[in-house]
C-alpha positions, 0 to 999 in steps of 0.5 A: 500500500502506497505511503505518503512521502515525507522524506523527498531527499530519500525518495529522489535518491532511491528513485534515481538509484533505481533508474540508474540500476535499471539503465545498467541492467538494460545496457547489460542485457543489450550487450549480452544480446549482441554477444549471444548473436555473435556466439550464435553466428560463430557457432553456426559458421563453425558447425557449417565449416565442420559439415563442409569439411566432412562432406568434402573429405567424404566425397574426396575419399569416395572419389579416390576409391572409385577412381582407383577401381576405375583405373584398374577397370580401364587397364583391363578394358584396354587389354580386352580391346587389344585381345578382341582386336587380335582375335578379329585379326586372327579370324580375318586371317583364318577366313582369308586362308579358308577362302583361298583354300576352298577357291584354290581349285577354281583359281587354278582352273581360271589360270589354266583357262587364261593360259588356254586363251592366250595360247589359242590367240597366239596360235591363230595370230589374233591381236593381243587386245582382242583378249581383253575384257573391253574388246569383248564388251564392245563386240561380244557383249554379255552380262550386266558389267559388259553392258554397262561398259558399252553404255559408258563408252557410247555416252562418252563418245557420243554425248560427253565429247560432242557436248564438251567440244560444243561448249568450248566454242565461243560463239555456239550455233545449232549447226555446230552441234550437228556438225560435231555429232557427224564428226563424232559418228564418223570418227568413233563409229568408223574406228568401231566398224574398222576394228570390228571388220578387221577382227571379227571377219578374220578371227570369228571362230577364235573370238567365239571360242575366247568368248566361251573361255571368258564365260567359264572364267566369269562363271568360276569367279561367281562361284568363288564369290559365293564361296567367299560370301558363304564363308564370311557368313559362317558363324562357326569360329571353331575352324580358326583356332581362336580358343586361346583368345576366347579364354583370355577374353572370358578371363578379362571379362570376369576380371572386369565383373569382379572389379566392379563387384569389389568397387561396389563393395568398397563403396558400400563399406566406405559409406556404411562404416568408414564414412562414420569414422572419418566424420567422427575424427573430423568432428573430434578435431572441432569438438573442443572449439565447438564445445567451448562456443556452445558453453559460452553461448549457454552461459551468455543465454542464461546470463541474458535471461537472468539480466532480463528478469532482474531488469523486469523486476527492477522496472516493476519495482520502480513502477510500484515505488516511484512511478505511482507518485510522479507518473511513468513519464518522469521516471528518468534521471533528468526529470527526477533531478528537475522535480527535486530542484523544484521542491528544493527551490520552494516552488512546490511543497510536494510531488504533485505540485512539482509535477504541475509546476514542471508541466506549467512551464514555470520551472523553465523560467526558474532554472533556465529551462534545463530538464 
């Protein structure tokens, strides 16, 4: 219960001391709050540093394990490629030898036919150029290849050359083209007819017999191509002695599979066991510093809570003991000094009058307007 104030000196001295104490408590609370924030930020930064270090170290060690196994796998893979290449080379050589062996009789027959044709033409004094394929394509055309040879020759002689000659003429006229075609027909046609008359009329029987020999050679070549195609399509590799390559390839593939399994097992062990050990070791390196920061933060938070509680109690005490007499607006060091001076100067005999004087403005005139 509020009591009348009789000792104003004691009242003001107690009030100002309480205000000073409250100010000190508030300043201390602000200081502790700043300290708490700094410690929280420092602790957060340190824990993030710890987390980043753990993450970076774990990732680095994990990559090292993976790279180590990958390097071994790459070596094995490179060896496997070389063995596969050697196997393909050996198979290719085996296929060539098999083709050569299975077509040997046909090659020998074609060689014998070529000798027969040469001897035949030589015995009958037939010009050597009559034996070649181009001559037979021109005068004894047979088969798609010889027909295409004849067609290309005709296109060159009666299309490409005349047109090329025509376009080389600076001033082109239609009759120039006609004249060029006539000349081409006379030249190329004349050569064709002349060679034909000179050879076919004199050596027709020999040329026909040569045609038969060439047909037989062509038939044998087709047989050889069929044999080669059949051999290349044959999937049976047992004929080429490739077992040693297959065994080595199987071993290398097994090594690759085993390395992949070991890599998976090593990474699993790392993630389930080693990772925890590494994390604990790194955490141990930070433990003393983090523990100290946490202890300092805990102590600062506790002290801040205590200081805030004391400030609250002090503020309530000021309200109960002093603010009820002069009002909350006058609970400051400056205004308490002003009220005390008003009473001491005789301008007021009690607190209520002192407050009224202060608010009326007379106090400013009395003490020079200082609050």
